[in-house]
N, C-alpha and C positions, 0 to 999 in steps of 0.2 A: 842484284836482281833476286827477289824472293822466288823460291821454288814452290810450285803447287804440287802437293803429294796426295794422291788418292790412296785411301786405306780401306780395307774391307772389300766388299763385292760391288765395286763401282765399275761398270763396263767402260772400256776404253773410249767408245763412241760418246758416251755421256760425259766422260772426263774432258774430251776435246771440246764439246759444246760449252761446258762449264768454264773451262779455261778461256775460251774465246769471249764469253760474256763478261767474266771478271777482267780480262785484259782490256776490253773495250772501255770499261768504266774506270779502270786503274790508270790507263794512259801508258804510252810507250809500246814497245814491241812485245810479241809473244814468241818465245823461242821454245821449240819442242825437241826434247832429247829422250833417249832410251836408257834405262838402267843397265842395258847390255853393254853400253859404252864404258870405258875405263873411268872410274870416278875422278881420280886426281888429275888425269890427263885432260878430261873434258872440262873440269872446273877451271883448270889453269888457262884454258882457251876461251872462256866465257867473256863476252863484251861487258864493259863496265857501265854501259848506258842503262837508263831506266827501263822498266817493263817487268814482265813475269816470265818464269821458265816453267813449262809443263814437263814433268818427267814421268814417263810410263814405266810401270813395273813395280816389283816389291823391293823397296829400298832397304829393308832389313835383311835381305837375302845376301849370303856371302857371294862376292864377285870373284871370278877366276883370277883377277889380278891381285887379289888379297884385300881383305876388309870388306866393309859394306858401304853402300852409298851414304847411309845415315852417319857412319863414322867419318866419312870424308866431309860431309856437310858440317859436322861439328868441328872438325879440325880446321876447316876453312872459314868457320863462323858465318855460314850462309844461312839466312833466315828461311823458314818454311811456313807454309800455310797447309794444314791438314784438311783434306776434303773427305767427308764420310756420308754415305747414303743412309738415311734413316729407314726404318721399317714403315709400312703404311700407317701404323698407329702413332708414329712420331717417336718411337723408342730408338735409341742409338745402340749399335752393337758395342760390346765390351772392348773391341779392338781399338776404339778411340782412346780409352784410358791406357791401354797397353802402349800405344805409340807415344802418348804424352810422356809416360814414364821412361820409355826408351830414349826419347829426345832429351829429357833431363839428364839421364845417365851418360849420354854421349855428348853433352854440352851443345846440342843443336839449338840455335836461337829459334824459338817457336813464337811466331806472331799470333797464332791462334788456330781454332778449329772452325770450319764452316760445315753446317749440316745441309745436305741436299734433300729436299722434300719436306713437306709439311704434314702434320701440324708441328709448329714450333712451340715447344713446351718450356717457356722461359724459366718458370719456377723450378722445374726438374733439372734443367741445365745448370742453374745456380747451385743446386744441392749437390751435384756430382763433383763440384770443385775443379772442373776442367776449364781451360781458357777459351770458352765459346765466344765467337764473334757474331754469330747470327746464322741465318738460314737463307738458302736460295730456293724459292718455290719452283717446282718442276715446270710450271707453265713458261718460265723464262727460257727454257731449253727448246721451246717451239716458237712459232711466229704468232701465237695467240696469247701473249702475255697481257695481263691487266695492268692498269696504271698503279694499283696498289703494290703489285709485285715489283714493278720498276722502282717504286719509291723504297721498298725494302732492300733492293739490290744497292741502290745509291747509299742508303744508310750503312749497309754492310761494308761497302768499299771504304766509306769514310772511317768507319771503326777500324778496319784492317790497316789503313794508312796511318791512323793515329797510333795503333799498337806498334807498327813498324818503326815509327820514330823513337819509341822508347825501349827498343831491344838492343 
């Protein structure tokens, strides 16, 4: 079950909505856990069924039981999808690149990064060399989503699933 990992300044309420939207289109269940839980103990108890896992908190922070959640995800070879909120201009905070580097260093299987909010600047995303999978328009987090936004979400989930097959 891939983990959905919020990075940067993404409010918990928004992450919950994003996880629900992605899970509905991904298929399977959505399991929510907290980074306050013991990483290795929690991972050992995860169901093996399909779906997604939303984890709240900073996964790079040292856990009282020793190590970080990211280290545990790398050791258990659990794939992650990074979720990052863009600025209103469509710029992406540098923490996205930092988390990608940390995932590589810790051997965390990275499916890719999803940008929350538009505009989606595809040319700039290609230039930064990060594994971008697409964008979720903010209107999908409300009940006022347009059909073009739903189409973008469906394409994003297809791409995530394809990347998931190859990691």
